[in-house]
Kinemage of the C-alpha trace (Angstrom):
@kinemage 1
@onewidth
@group {chain A} dominant
@subgroup {mainchain}
@vectorlist {calphas} color= white
{ca met a 1} P 68.511 20.526 100.380
{ca ala a 2} L 66.327 20.091 103.368
{ca leu a 3} L 68.510 19.709 106.344
{ca thr a 4} L 67.439 18.607 110.037
{ca asn a 5} L 69.533 20.729 112.251
{ca thr a 6} L 69.229 22.081 115.719
{ca ser a 7} L 66.449 24.417 114.680
{ca thr a 8} L 64.181 22.168 113.266
{ca met a 9} L 64.708 19.509 115.925
{ca ala a 10} L 64.169 21.958 118.803
{ca gly a 11} L 61.646 19.680 120.417
{ca gly a 12} L 64.337 17.184 121.390
{ca ile a 13} L 67.576 19.198 121.562
{ca gly a 14} L 69.409 19.503 124.932
{ca lys a 15} L 66.360 18.142 127.038
{ca thr a 16} L 65.470 14.981 128.728
{ca val a 17} L 62.394 14.181 126.654
{ca gly a 18} L 59.838 11.423 127.245
{ca asp a 19} L 58.546 9.121 124.724
{ca ala a 20} L 58.425 10.633 121.002
{ca val a 21} L 55.015 11.353 119.552
{ca ile a 22} L 55.047 10.860 116.036
{ca ala a 23} L 51.899 11.108 113.858
{ca phe a 24} L 51.940 8.300 111.700
{ca asn a 25} L 49.502 7.436 108.670
{ca his a 26} L 47.125 4.522 108.880
{ca val a 27} L 48.886 2.330 106.302
{ca asn a 28} L 49.366 -1.294 105.006
{ca val a 29} L 45.561 -1.133 104.113
{ca met a 30} L 45.674 -2.093 100.372
{ca tyr a 31} L 48.700 -4.610 100.101
{ca pro a 32} L 46.776 -7.626 101.551
{ca leu a 33} L 44.003 -6.812 99.584
{ca val a 34} L 45.270 -7.089 95.987
{ca thr a 35} L 47.046 -9.454 93.838
{ca val a 36} L 50.811 -9.292 94.557
{ca lys a 37} L 53.579 -10.676 92.552
{ca gln a 38} L 57.418 -10.126 92.734
{ca ala a 39} L 59.711 -9.387 89.867
{ca ala a 40} L 62.188 -11.751 88.642
{ca arg a 41} L 65.674 -10.537 89.109
{ca gly a 42} L 66.567 -8.870 85.819
{ca ser a 43} L 63.247 -7.529 85.368
{ca asn a 44} L 61.658 -4.362 86.172
{ca ser a 45} L 57.825 -5.446 85.187
{ca val a 46} L 55.472 -7.895 86.619
{ca gln a 47} L 52.818 -9.160 84.043
{ca phe a 48} L 49.111 -10.202 85.384
{ca gly a 49} L 46.937 -12.394 83.209
{ca asp a 50} L 43.231 -10.983 82.596
{ca trp a 51} L 41.577 -14.041 81.366
{ca thr a 52} L 38.233 -13.543 79.379
{ca lys a 53} L 35.218 -14.941 80.759
{ca leu a 54} L 33.397 -18.067 79.356
{ca thr a 55} L 30.074 -18.292 79.697
{ca ser a 56} L 26.988 -20.983 79.118
{ca ser a 57} L 26.458 -19.522 75.672
{ca asn a 58} L 29.897 -20.964 74.602
{ca val a 59} L 28.472 -24.630 75.597
{ca thr a 60} L 26.623 -26.245 72.974
{ca ala a 61} L 24.345 -29.499 72.854
{ca ala a 62} L 25.924 -32.131 70.785
{ca thr a 63} L 24.928 -35.417 69.585
{ca glu a 64} L 27.166 -38.423 69.700
{ca ala a 65} L 30.237 -38.717 67.523
{ca thr a 66} L 29.787 -35.094 66.151
{ca thr a 67} L 32.385 -32.447 65.739
{ca thr a 68} L 32.210 -29.725 68.212
{ca thr a 69} L 33.163 -26.208 67.320
{ca ala a 70} L 36.349 -25.050 69.528
{ca val a 71} L 36.047 -21.560 71.220
{ca ala a 72} L 39.028 -19.450 71.867
{ca ile a 73} L 40.488 -19.120 75.348
{ca thr a 74} L 41.706 -15.640 75.537
{ca ser a 75} L 43.481 -13.449 77.972
{ca thr a 76} L 45.015 -9.890 78.017
{ca ala a 77} L 48.283 -8.860 79.659
{ca arg a 78} L 48.215 -6.360 82.125
{ca thr a 79} L 51.708 -5.144 83.058
{ca ala a 80} L 52.874 -3.240 86.166
{ca thr a 81} L 56.255 -1.521 85.704
{ca val a 82} L 58.214 -1.242 88.943
{ca ser a 83} L 59.448 2.266 89.800
{ca glu a 84} L 61.205 3.971 92.871
{ca his a 85} L 59.325 5.874 95.423
{ca val a 86} L 61.420 7.798 97.574
{ca ile a 87} L 61.627 9.985 100.913
{ca ala a 88} L 64.867 11.177 102.351
{ca ala a 89} L 66.215 13.044 105.357
{ca thr a 90} L 69.479 14.618 106.348
{ca val a 91} L 70.427 14.736 110.055
{ca ser a 92} L 73.051 16.725 111.399
{ca asp a 93} L 75.785 15.273 113.622
{ca leu a 94} L 74.823 17.886 116.292
{ca val a 95} L 71.035 16.801 116.061
{ca gln a 96} L 72.248 13.323 116.648
{ca met a 97} L 74.533 14.164 119.614
{ca gly a 98} L 72.009 16.661 121.362
{ca ser a 99} L 68.903 14.864 120.692
{ca gly a 100} L 67.060 12.758 123.411
{ca asp a 101} L 64.957 10.987 120.502
{ca asp a 102} L 66.256 8.016 118.905
{ca ile a 103} L 66.670 9.782 115.477
{ca ala a 104} L 67.547 6.625 113.482
{ca gly a 105} L 65.143 4.477 114.859
{ca glu a 106} L 61.944 6.866 115.143
{ca gly a 107} L 63.163 8.768 112.334
{ca gly a 108} L 63.383 5.658 109.967
{ca ser a 109} L 59.956 4.776 111.193
{ca ala a 110} L 58.386 8.062 110.025
{ca leu a 111} L 60.221 7.777 106.718
{ca gly a 112} L 58.851 3.934 106.540
{ca asn a 113} L 55.364 5.144 107.158
{ca ala a 114} L 55.355 7.694 104.524
{ca val a 115} L 56.517 5.149 101.910
{ca ala a 116} L 53.911 2.789 103.043
{ca ala a 117} L 51.086 5.597 102.970
{ca lys a 118} L 52.198 6.360 99.181
{ca leu a 119} L 51.580 2.807 98.402
{ca asp a 120} L 48.166 2.963 99.931
{ca ser a 121} L 47.531 6.232 97.884
{ca asp a 122} L 48.844 4.992 94.587
{ca val a 123} L 46.568 1.653 94.870
{ca thr a 124} L 43.302 3.597 96.179
{ca thr a 125} L 43.581 5.947 93.327
{ca leu a 126} L 43.130 2.920 90.961
{ca gly a 127} L 39.941 2.642 92.548
{ca gln a 128} L 38.389 5.553 90.726
{ca ser a 129} L 39.387 3.812 87.453
{ca phe a 130} L 36.776 1.171 87.646
{ca ser a 131} L 34.117 1.730 85.181
{ca gln a 132} L 31.260 -0.177 86.908
{ca thr a 133} L 29.808 2.431 89.478
{ca gln a 134} L 27.451 2.803 92.310
{ca ser a 135} L 26.230 6.200 93.658
{ca ala a 136} L 27.456 9.474 92.087
{ca ala a 137} L 28.682 12.930 93.086
{ca gly a 138} L 26.420 14.663 95.391
{ca thr a 139} L 24.704 11.530 96.528
{ca ala a 140} L 24.834 10.249 100.082
{ca leu a 141} L 25.997 6.680 100.821
{ca ala a 142} L 23.174 3.920 101.084
{ca leu a 143} L 22.940 0.440 101.755
{ca ser a 144} L 21.654 -0.237 98.398
{ca his a 145} L 25.311 1.013 96.959
{ca val a 146} L 26.738 -1.978 98.913
{ca phe a 147} L 24.390 -4.432 97.662
{ca gly a 148} L 24.617 -2.940 94.186
{ca ser a 149} L 28.261 -3.625 94.348
{ca met a 150} L 27.582 -7.175 95.530
{ca arg a 151} L 25.413 -7.676 92.511
{ca leu a 152} L 28.045 -6.472 90.074
{ca leu a 153} L 30.669 -8.358 91.483
{ca arg a 154} L 28.815 -11.655 91.456
{ca ala a 155} L 27.578 -11.043 87.837
{ca ala a 156} L 31.121 -10.800 86.936
{ca ser a 157} L 31.815 -13.959 88.518
{ca ala a 158} L 34.524 -12.356 90.758
{ca pro a 159} L 35.955 -14.560 93.162
{ca phe a 160} L 35.802 -13.924 96.835
{ca pro a 161} L 36.839 -12.289 99.506
{ca tyr a 162} L 35.195 -8.939 98.364
{ca ser a 163} L 36.512 -5.962 100.113
{ca leu a 164} L 34.658 -2.561 100.633
{ca val a 165} L 37.248 0.027 100.827
{ca leu a 166} L 36.007 3.452 102.317
{ca ser a 167} L 37.242 6.755 103.220
{ca pro a 168} L 37.163 8.016 106.935
{ca arg a 169} L 34.094 10.244 106.265
{ca gln a 170} L 32.375 7.332 104.378
{ca val a 171} L 32.808 5.434 107.478
{ca trp a 172} L 32.463 7.788 110.345
{ca gly a 173} L 31.104 11.075 108.614
{ca pro a 174} L 27.520 12.177 109.027
{ca lys a 175} L 26.726 10.567 105.499
{ca gly a 176} L 28.756 7.501 106.461
{ca ile a 177} L 28.209 3.752 106.936
{ca ile a 178} L 27.878 4.014 110.672
{ca gly a 179} L 25.041 6.306 110.502
{ca leu a 180} L 22.998 3.959 108.255
{ca leu a 181} L 23.244 1.470 111.041
{ca his a 182} L 21.517 3.570 113.605
{ca asn a 183} L 18.772 6.536 114.043
{ca ala a 184} L 19.496 9.099 116.872
{ca ala a 185} L 15.997 9.974 118.303
{ca ser a 186} L 14.785 13.354 117.393
{ca ala a 187} L 13.375 15.970 120.314
{ca thr a 188} L 10.043 14.830 119.157
{ca thr a 189} L 10.416 11.013 119.800
{ca asp a 190} L 10.688 8.793 122.817
{ca gln a 191} L 13.852 9.786 124.790
{ca ser a 192} L 13.971 6.714 126.633
{ca lys a 193} L 15.322 5.079 123.522
{ca pro a 194} L 17.381 7.612 122.152
{ca val a 195} L 18.995 5.481 119.421
{ca ala a 196} L 17.670 2.642 117.239
{ca val a 197} L 19.894 0.349 115.823
{ca met a 198} L 19.733 -2.192 112.872
{ca gly a 199} L 20.236 -5.392 114.302
{ca asn a 200} L 23.761 -6.919 115.465
{ca lys a 201} L 25.677 -4.574 113.052
{ca gly a 202} L 23.841 -1.515 114.772
{ca asp a 203} L 24.866 -2.877 118.082
{ca glu a 204} L 28.610 -3.644 116.684
{ca ala a 205} L 28.777 0.092 115.367
{ca leu a 206} L 27.872 1.523 118.596
{ca ala a 207} L 29.917 -0.714 120.798
{ca ala a 208} L 33.032 -0.517 118.618
{ca gly a 209} L 32.572 2.559 116.539
{ca trp a 210} L 33.334 0.096 113.511
{ca val a 211} L 31.782 -2.598 111.474
{ca gly a 212} L 34.047 -5.495 110.211
{ca ser a 213} L 31.895 -6.758 107.476
{ca ile a 214} L 28.577 -5.844 106.074
{ca gly a 215} L 26.874 -7.305 103.136
{ca gly a 216} L 29.176 -9.861 102.154
{ca phe a 217} L 32.001 -7.331 102.205
{ca asp a 218} L 35.029 -7.199 104.530
{ca val a 219} L 35.149 -3.172 105.363
{ca tyr a 220} L 38.309 -1.375 105.208
{ca trp a 221} L 39.182 2.340 105.242
{ca ser a 222} L 42.076 4.460 103.967
{ca asp a 223} L 43.031 7.924 104.710
{ca gln a 224} L 44.711 8.137 101.438
{ca ile a 225} L 41.323 8.021 99.551
{ca asn a 226} L 40.457 11.359 98.045
{ca glu a 227} L 37.556 12.857 99.908
{ca asn a 228} L 37.362 16.019 97.912
{ca val a 229} L 36.924 14.765 94.148
{ca gly a 230} L 36.518 17.351 91.846
{ca ser a 231} L 36.412 19.851 94.739
{ca gly a 232} L 32.962 18.686 95.206
{ca gly a 233} L 32.937 17.085 98.510
{ca asp a 234} L 32.756 13.476 97.416
{ca ala a 235} L 34.718 10.672 98.465
{ca ala a 236} L 36.253 7.980 96.181
{ca gly a 237} L 35.582 4.693 97.765
{ca phe a 238} L 35.159 1.318 95.992
{ca ala a 239} L 34.380 -2.066 96.213
{ca met a 240} L 36.483 -5.057 94.869
{ca ser a 241} L 37.618 -8.463 94.545
{ca lys a 242} L 41.340 -9.416 94.972
{ca gly a 243} L 41.927 -10.175 91.533
{ca ala a 244} L 40.992 -6.520 90.520
{ca leu a 245} L 43.966 -4.763 91.209
{ca gly a 246} L 47.809 -5.974 91.128
{ca val a 247} L 50.978 -4.906 92.631
{ca gly a 248} L 54.283 -5.755 90.961
{ca val a 249} L 56.994 -5.699 93.580
{ca gly a 250} L 60.628 -5.078 92.982
{ca ala a 251} L 63.138 -8.010 92.499
{ca glu a 252} L 64.979 -7.294 95.839
{ca gly a 253} L 61.630 -6.667 97.806
{ca leu a 254} L 59.209 -4.119 98.316
{ca phe a 255} L 61.000 -1.560 100.610
{ca arg a 256} L 64.312 -0.563 102.022
{ca ile a 257} L 65.933 2.062 104.122
{ca arg a 258} L 69.570 3.036 104.115
{ca ala a 259} L 71.934 5.320 106.192
{ca glu a 260} L 74.588 7.159 104.148
{ca arg a 261} L 77.112 9.493 105.853
{ca asp a 262} L 78.251 12.850 104.440
{ca glu a 263} L 81.251 13.960 106.211
{ca met a 264} L 81.719 17.142 104.462
{ca leu a 265} L 78.139 18.355 105.692
{ca arg a 266} L 78.761 16.431 108.973
{ca ala a 267} L 75.639 14.648 108.706
{ca thr a 268} L 73.910 11.503 107.986
{ca asn a 269} L 71.362 10.857 104.936
{ca tyr a 270} L 68.240 8.825 105.958
{ca val a 271} L 66.795 7.118 102.534
{ca ala a 272} L 63.667 5.120 102.461
{ca thr a 273} L 62.847 3.810 99.026
{ca gly a 274} L 59.688 1.688 97.791
{ca phe a 275} L 59.781 -0.745 94.885
{ca trp a 276} L 56.209 -1.338 93.271
{ca gly a 277} L 54.149 -0.793 90.311
{ca glu a 278} L 50.202 -0.857 90.295
{ca ile a 279} L 47.704 -1.971 87.532
{ca glu a 280} L 44.033 -2.657 87.271
{ca ile a 281} L 44.048 -6.261 86.088
{ca lys a 282} L 40.178 -6.916 85.665
{ca asp a 283} L 37.782 -4.065 85.515
{ca thr a 284} L 34.679 -6.095 86.166
{ca phe a 285} L 36.076 -7.267 89.520
{ca gly a 286} L 35.760 -3.730 90.752
{ca val a 287} L 33.045 -1.224 91.542
{ca tyr a 288} L 33.647 2.592 92.030
{ca ile a 289} L 31.421 4.174 94.829
{ca leu a 290} L 31.742 7.879 94.841
{ca thr a 291} L 29.644 9.607 97.523
{ca asp a 292} L 28.791 12.691 98.888
{ca val a 293} L 30.819 13.259 102.303
{ca ser a 294} L 30.209 17.068 102.805
């Protein structure tokens, strides 16, 4: 059992310390972007309906007072089974007494942040399962991949809003989307204009280091996206409509953190637990965008 004792918490023992500096993950990216449904009490699963699309070919011209052939309205059940996602830490009483940090508050925040990062990791991994693709391993991101994704989602009649979810390198890397919006001048060009930008989006990228939307997509990034798929230096970004992925939440909520005394050990156990299950609901509402970021 890992124990947080006076050696592992040496940074805050017996000293007057300043504000704690905690390295938090960038989290809570995916939860607002997917379809969420809470399990009913007495159930550990959530069912989402994937309705089959009816098209114009299902509609026939008819003459007055004639019988029309009925079509079947079908749907497939997609089930997300809720499971536990747990991280725990045991903190000795000596650490509690000797630390200048707020162990319960700051430690609890760190544990909770890790659970939230796990949720993002689980959901972003589903983005790799979309059968529709733009780009491929070894290919740098291009604006044509963004618009190609838009074409596929519109063809599937996927409802808005659309989200473009990329890795950090797919946004800010040398082959990322920010680089597509401006071109730095080379040594042989006019240095009085060192950077050429692509309209308002190029200005936005240079001023803020970020673009909130592009090509009809709201842009998001997650550091939980795999940036080395197959050890090939490719990142597993994706585009989707909200109905593409689902998260089933436990009957008592998504998350909890509890403290438990262990007097024999003279310590307190802090346990953070997330209750969810993730599922792909409708494959055609998503597009896998694998691009080279090496």
